[in-house]
C-alpha positions as CSV (number, residue, x, y, z in Angstrom):
1,X,118.0,79.7,83.5
2,X,119.1,83.5,84.6
3,X,120.9,83.8,86.9
4,X,118.5,86.4,88.7
5,X,114.7,86.2,88.7
6,X,112.8,89.6,87.8
7,X,109.7,89.7,88.5
8,X,107.0,92.6,88.2
9,X,103.5,92.9,89.6
10,X,100.6,96.2,89.7
11,X,98.1,96.5,91.7
12,X,95.5,96.7,88.9
13,X,95.8,94.8,86.1
14,X,93.1,96.5,84.1
15,X,92.0,100.3,84.8
16,X,88.8,101.8,83.8
17,X,89.1,104.1,80.6
18,X,88.7,107.6,82.4
19,X,89.1,111.0,81.7
20,X,91.6,111.4,85.0
21,X,95.0,110.2,86.0
22,X,95.2,106.9,87.9
23,X,97.5,106.0,90.7
24,X,98.8,102.5,90.2
25,X,101.2,100.6,92.5
26,X,103.9,98.7,90.8
27,X,105.8,96.1,92.9
28,X,109.5,94.9,91.2
29,X,111.0,91.7,92.9
30,X,114.7,90.4,92.2
31,X,116.0,87.1,93.7
32,X,119.1,85.1,92.6
33,X,117.8,81.4,91.1
34,X,117.4,78.9,93.3
35,X,120.2,77.0,91.2
36,X,123.0,79.5,91.5
37,X,124.9,77.1,94.1
38,X,127.7,79.5,94.5
39,X,129.6,79.4,97.9
40,X,130.4,81.7,100.5
41,X,131.7,85.1,99.1
42,X,135.4,85.9,100.6
43,X,135.2,88.6,102.9
44,X,137.1,91.9,103.2
45,X,135.5,92.5,107.1
46,X,135.8,95.5,109.0
47,X,134.0,95.1,113.0
48,X,134.1,98.9,114.7
49,X,133.0,98.8,118.1
50,X,132.1,101.3,120.4
51,X,133.8,101.4,123.6
52,X,133.1,104.5,125.5
53,X,132.3,104.6,129.0
54,X,128.4,103.8,128.6
55,X,129.2,100.5,127.4
56,X,130.1,99.0,130.5
57,X,126.8,99.9,131.5
58,X,124.4,96.0,131.3
59,X,127.5,94.2,130.3
60,X,126.7,95.4,127.0
61,X,130.8,95.2,126.2
62,X,131.2,91.3,128.0
63,X,128.5,90.4,124.9
64,X,130.0,92.4,122.1
65,X,133.2,90.2,123.3
66,X,131.6,87.0,123.1
67,X,130.1,88.2,119.7
68,X,133.0,89.1,117.9
69,X,134.7,85.9,119.7
70,X,132.0,83.9,117.5
71,X,132.7,86.0,114.4
72,X,136.4,85.2,114.5
73,X,135.5,81.4,115.2
74,X,133.4,81.3,112.1
75,X,135.2,83.0,109.3
76,X,137.3,80.9,106.9
77,X,141.0,80.9,105.7
78,X,140.1,83.0,102.6
79,X,138.1,85.8,104.9
80,X,140.1,89.0,105.9
81,X,139.1,90.6,109.1
82,X,139.9,93.4,111.8
83,X,138.6,95.0,114.5
84,X,138.7,98.7,115.5
85,X,137.5,99.9,119.0
86,X,136.8,103.5,119.3
87,X,135.6,106.1,121.8
88,X,137.4,109.9,122.0
89,X,140.3,108.0,120.0
90,X,140.4,104.8,117.8
91,X,142.7,101.8,117.7
92,X,142.7,98.7,115.8
93,X,142.7,95.6,117.7
94,X,143.0,93.3,114.9
95,X,144.9,94.9,111.8
96,X,143.0,93.5,108.6
97,X,144.4,90.2,107.5
98,X,143.5,86.3,107.7
99,X,142.5,85.2,110.4
100,X,144.3,81.7,111.1
101,X,145.0,81.7,114.7
102,X,141.7,81.9,116.0
103,X,142.6,81.7,120.0
104,X,145.2,84.5,119.4
105,X,142.3,86.7,117.7
106,X,140.1,85.8,120.7
107,X,142.6,87.2,123.2
108,X,143.2,90.5,121.2
109,X,139.2,90.9,121.2
110,X,139.1,90.1,125.0
111,X,141.8,92.7,125.4
112,X,139.0,95.6,124.3
113,X,138.5,96.0,128.1
114,X,142.3,97.1,128.6
115,X,143.3,99.3,125.6
116,X,142.8,103.2,126.6
117,X,140.5,105.1,123.8
118,X,139.2,107.5,126.1
119,X,135.6,107.6,127.0
120,X,133.8,109.7,125.2
121,X,132.1,109.2,121.5
122,X,133.9,109.6,118.4
123,X,132.5,107.2,115.7
124,X,134.2,109.3,112.8
125,X,137.9,108.1,114.3
126,X,136.4,104.6,113.9
127,X,135.2,104.8,110.8
128,X,138.4,106.1,109.3
129,X,140.6,103.5,110.7
130,X,138.1,100.8,109.4
131,X,138.3,102.9,106.1
132,X,141.9,102.6,106.2
133,X,142.5,98.7,107.1
134,X,139.4,97.9,104.4
135,X,141.3,99.5,101.6
136,X,144.4,97.8,102.1
137,X,142.7,94.9,100.5
138,X,139.8,96.2,98.5
139,X,138.2,93.7,95.7
140,X,136.0,93.3,93.7
141,X,136.2,89.6,94.2
142,X,135.7,90.5,97.8
143,X,132.6,91.2,100.0
144,X,133.9,94.4,101.3
145,X,132.2,95.3,104.4
146,X,131.7,97.4,107.3
147,X,130.0,96.4,110.9
148,X,129.3,99.4,113.1
149,X,128.3,99.1,116.5
150,X,127.5,102.0,118.8
151,X,125.1,102.7,122.4
152,X,125.2,106.5,122.1
153,X,125.4,109.6,120.3
154,X,128.6,110.8,118.8
155,X,130.5,114.3,118.1
156,X,130.2,115.0,113.5
157,X,127.2,112.8,112.5
158,X,128.0,114.8,109.1
159,X,131.6,113.8,108.6
160,X,130.8,110.2,109.7
161,X,127.7,109.8,107.0
162,X,130.3,111.6,104.6
163,X,133.2,108.9,105.3
164,X,130.8,106.1,105.0
165,X,129.0,107.2,101.8
166,X,132.8,107.4,100.3
167,X,133.1,104.1,101.2
168,X,130.1,102.8,99.9
169,X,131.3,104.6,96.8
170,X,134.6,102.3,96.5
171,X,132.4,99.3,96.8
172,X,132.4,99.1,101.0
173,X,128.9,98.2,102.2
174,X,127.9,99.3,105.6
175,X,125.3,97.6,108.3
176,X,124.8,99.6,111.6
177,X,124.1,98.3,115.0
178,X,122.6,100.1,118.0
179,X,122.1,99.3,121.4
180,X,119.8,100.3,124.2
181,X,117.8,103.6,123.6
182,X,120.4,106.5,123.7
183,X,121.7,106.7,119.8
184,X,120.2,108.4,117.1
185,X,118.3,105.9,114.9
186,X,117.7,107.8,112.1
187,X,121.6,108.2,112.0
188,X,122.2,104.6,111.6
189,X,119.4,104.2,108.9
190,X,120.7,106.6,107.0
191,X,124.2,105.2,106.8
192,X,123.2,101.9,106.4
193,X,120.4,102.9,103.8
194,X,123.1,104.9,101.8
195,X,125.6,102.5,102.3
196,X,123.4,98.9,101.0
197,X,123.7,97.8,104.4
198,X,121.6,97.1,107.1
199,X,120.3,98.4,110.5
200,X,119.6,96.6,113.8
201,X,118.1,97.6,116.8
202,X,119.4,96.0,119.8
203,X,116.8,96.3,122.8
204,X,118.5,93.4,125.3
205,X,122.2,93.5,125.4
206,X,122.2,89.4,125.2
207,X,120.8,89.5,121.7
208,X,124.2,91.2,120.7
209,X,125.6,88.1,119.9
210,X,122.5,86.9,117.9
211,X,122.2,89.6,115.6
212,X,126.0,89.4,115.0
213,X,125.4,86.3,113.5
214,X,122.9,87.3,111.6
215,X,124.8,89.5,109.8
216,X,127.9,87.9,109.1
217,X,125.4,84.7,107.5
218,X,123.9,87.4,105.7
219,X,127.5,88.9,104.3
220,X,128.5,85.5,103.9
221,X,125.6,84.4,101.3
222,X,125.9,87.3,99.3
223,X,125.7,85.7,95.6
224,X,124.8,88.9,93.9
225,X,126.9,91.6,93.4
226,X,126.2,95.3,92.5
227,X,122.7,95.1,91.5
228,X,121.1,98.1,89.9
229,X,117.6,98.7,88.9
230,X,116.1,100.8,85.5
231,X,112.7,101.4,85.3
232,X,112.4,103.2,81.5
233,X,108.9,104.5,82.2
234,X,106.3,104.9,79.0
235,X,105.2,108.5,77.6
236,X,103.1,110.3,80.2
237,X,104.2,108.4,83.1
238,X,105.6,109.2,86.3
239,X,106.7,108.1,89.2
240,X,105.4,109.9,92.3
241,X,106.9,107.8,95.2
242,X,109.3,104.8,95.6
243,X,110.2,102.2,98.8
244,X,112.3,99.7,99.4
245,X,110.1,97.1,101.3
246,X,111.8,93.5,101.3
247,X,114.0,92.7,103.1
248,X,113.3,96.4,105.0
249,X,111.3,99.4,104.5
250,X,113.0,102.4,103.5
251,X,111.3,105.7,101.8
252,X,113.3,106.3,99.0
253,X,111.4,109.7,98.0
254,X,110.7,111.0,94.9
255,X,113.1,109.1,92.5
256,X,114.7,111.4,89.8
257,X,114.3,110.8,86.4
258,X,116.4,112.0,83.5
259,X,114.7,110.6,79.6
260,X,111.9,108.9,81.7
261,X,114.3,106.0,83.3
262,X,114.9,106.1,86.6
263,X,117.8,104.5,88.3
264,X,118.1,102.8,92.0
265,X,121.1,100.7,93.7
266,X,119.8,97.7,95.2
267,X,122.4,96.3,97.6
268,X,124.1,93.0,97.3
269,X,121.4,89.8,97.4
270,X,121.8,87.3,99.4
271,X,121.1,83.3,98.8
272,X,117.5,82.9,99.4
273,X,116.5,86.5,99.2
274,X,114.0,88.5,97.5
275,X,114.5,92.3,97.3
276,X,111.7,94.1,96.3
277,X,110.4,97.8,95.4
278,X,107.2,99.2,95.4
279,X,106.3,102.5,92.8
280,X,103.8,104.9,93.0
281,X,103.1,105.2,89.5
282,X,100.8,107.9,87.8
283,X,98.9,106.8,84.8
284,X,97.2,108.6,82.2
285,X,93.8,108.2,80.7
286,X,93.9,106.0,77.6
287,X,91.2,104.5,75.0
288,X,90.5,101.0,75.4
289,X,93.7,98.8,74.9
290,X,96.6,97.1,76.4
291,X,99.8,99.4,77.2
292,X,103.2,99.3,78.0
293,X,103.6,101.1,81.2
294,X,107.5,100.6,81.6
295,X,110.1,98.0,81.3
296,X,112.1,97.0,84.2
297,X,115.7,96.0,83.9
298,X,118.4,94.9,86.0
299,X,121.9,94.5,85.7
300,X,124.4,92.6,87.9
301,X,127.9,91.2,89.0
302,X,128.5,87.5,89.7
303,X,132.8,87.8,90.3
304,X,132.6,84.1,91.5
305,X,131.1,83.2,88.1
306,X,133.4,85.9,85.9
307,X,130.0,87.6,85.1
308,X,130.2,91.6,84.8
309,X,127.2,93.8,83.9
310,X,124.9,90.8,83.5
311,X,121.1,91.8,82.8
312,X,117.5,90.7,83.0
313,X,114.6,92.9,82.1
314,X,111.1,92.3,81.9
315,X,108.1,94.8,80.4
316,X,104.9,95.8,82.4
317,X,101.8,96.0,80.6
318,X,98.5,97.0,81.6
319,X,95.1,97.0,80.2
320,X,92.6,100.3,79.8
321,X,89.1,98.6,80.0
322,X,85.2,99.9,80.0
323,X,84.1,97.1,82.1
324,X,84.2,98.4,85.5
325,X,84.0,95.0,86.9
326,X,87.5,94.1,85.7
327,X,88.7,97.6,86.7
328,X,87.7,97.3,90.2
329,X,89.8,93.8,90.7
330,X,93.2,94.4,92.3
331,X,95.6,92.6,93.7
332,X,95.6,91.5,97.2
333,X,99.1,90.4,97.8
334,X,100.7,93.9,96.2
335,X,98.3,95.8,98.2
336,X,99.2,94.0,101.5
337,X,102.4,95.7,100.5
338,X,101.0,99.2,100.0
339,X,99.1,98.6,103.7
340,X,102.3,98.0,104.9
341,X,104.3,100.8,103.9
342,X,101.2,102.8,104.7
343,X,101.5,101.9,108.5
344,X,105.3,102.5,108.3
345,X,104.5,106.1,106.8
346,X,101.9,107.0,109.3
347,X,104.1,106.3,112.2
348,X,107.1,108.4,110.3
349,X,104.9,111.2,110.2
350,X,103.2,111.2,113.4
351,X,106.9,111.1,115.0
352,X,108.0,114.2,112.9
353,X,104.7,115.7,114.1
354,X,105.6,114.7,117.5
355,X,109.1,116.2,117.3
356,X,107.4,119.5,115.8
357,X,104.9,119.8,118.6
358,X,102.2,119.2,116.6
359,X,100.4,116.8,119.4
360,X,96.8,116.4,117.6
361,X,98.3,115.5,114.0
362,X,101.2,112.8,115.8
363,X,98.3,111.5,118.2
364,X,95.8,110.6,115.1
365,X,98.4,109.1,112.9
366,X,99.9,106.7,115.3
367,X,96.6,106.1,116.4
368,X,95.3,105.0,112.5
369,X,98.8,103.1,112.5
370,X,97.6,100.9,115.9
371,X,94.8,100.2,114.1
372,X,96.0,98.9,111.2
373,X,98.4,97.0,113.0
374,X,95.7,95.2,115.2
375,X,94.4,94.5,111.5
376,X,97.4,92.7,110.2
377,X,98.0,90.8,113.8
378,X,100.8,92.8,115.3
379,X,99.5,93.6,118.8
380,X,102.9,94.2,120.3
381,X,103.8,97.2,117.7
382,X,100.0,98.2,118.0
383,X,100.2,98.7,121.8
384,X,103.7,100.5,121.5
385,X,101.8,103.0,118.5
386,X,98.8,103.6,121.4
387,X,101.2,104.1,124.2
388,X,103.1,106.5,122.6
389,X,100.2,108.5,121.5
390,X,99.1,108.6,125.0
391,X,101.9,110.0,126.3
392,X,102.1,112.7,123.0
393,X,98.5,114.0,124.1
394,X,99.0,113.8,127.8
395,X,102.3,116.7,126.7
396,X,105.3,114.4,127.0
397,X,107.3,113.6,123.8
398,X,107.4,110.2,122.1
399,X,110.1,108.2,124.0
400,X,113.1,107.3,122.7
401,X,112.6,103.3,123.4
402,X,109.2,103.3,121.7
403,X,110.4,105.5,119.1
404,X,112.7,102.7,118.2
405,X,110.1,100.2,118.3
406,X,108.3,101.7,115.9
407,X,110.9,102.6,113.5
408,X,112.7,99.4,113.2
409,X,109.4,97.4,114.0
410,X,107.3,98.6,111.1
411,X,110.5,98.4,108.5
412,X,109.8,94.7,108.8
413,X,106.5,94.4,108.3
414,X,106.9,93.2,104.6
415,X,108.9,90.3,106.4
416,X,106.1,88.7,107.3
417,X,103.4,88.6,104.1
418,X,103.2,85.8,101.8
419,X,105.4,85.6,99.0
420,X,103.7,86.2,95.6
421,X,102.1,83.7,93.4
422,X,104.5,84.6,90.3
423,X,102.9,82.4,87.9
424,X,99.7,84.2,88.2
425,X,100.7,87.7,88.9
426,X,103.5,88.5,86.7
427,X,102.8,91.7,84.5
428,X,105.0,90.7,81.8
429,X,102.5,89.6,79.3
430,X,99.2,90.6,77.4
431,X,96.8,88.6,77.7
């Protein structure tokens, strides 16, 4: 049994023979084998906390102290962790070490309130301090990870991204947590996307401990490391766009190809987790028959089993037919993913139009997104989209809170979809 299951699904299994090119969606899914049965990965963890003046509002800092205390409780003897606080300056509260004395660690975390790191927000100092601590124990045998929390804007965003991406190149993943309405969500989303992490939005401070617990469980349950997806296209087939769609939607843009091969880093895969990617493919006209669309391949590591660069692959095939009834049949579950991505794209474009002053297009797209959200049973998000549309139409800008709810909420739409019936939809074998 392979350690990773790879499945491919096309929006159409049969397409009509015409003189026109055809747009087809390819969904690629990767999931660890249910029988993999590995224990939690040993951690090399850095927790980086904003301690600027705004963190004292609404008990945010108190909830953070509680959350990090719970993390200290749940670390194992094999784990290594450090905690850094930053404002204008950065201070290492707990140096990178195995946490044997949990009470002492909790006491150090509680002391965050008494240390002086200034009152502004210079995240770069915190990131650099975390990288220094993580590098002391950097190992391919460990899950090297940074959790970065903030509630506001920072100086030198570009340098922060660069420091995080340098860490990612060394094998350190970065997750980001934004609290409240005053942080730059695109900045935190960009870091998490580029650094194989997850980005969270917390609008209610009391949810901070829950999110920390969720993130810790996630990194402790990583079983597949360094997975890389290759899509080897057949001649005359091109990729128009690509999206990561599970566990959250991310726009990957136009994926470059070299010799008809596209490469994508997946990010570590957790136990019982599926990672999925959606590709918009342009297929040429052909005569009737079954043709190869692409070969998909995933290369991955499982250090706990001593496995490096293990591979699984699958061929993607499609049939060209003159039978219009066959060509009109779509794969409903794949199209449900396409619909979720469509909503995400509409709200993204709407907010871009709003920011550039094109209120008409922004309003139109938000109302269209609201209609689709209602059809998907997403009443709360639909109401938020309509509220922002009304605000923009009246001459105001999109609200900070509304923007964040839409950005983060629409990224999660694919989490609510039913899993695909892999036995009937796999595109790997001709009929």
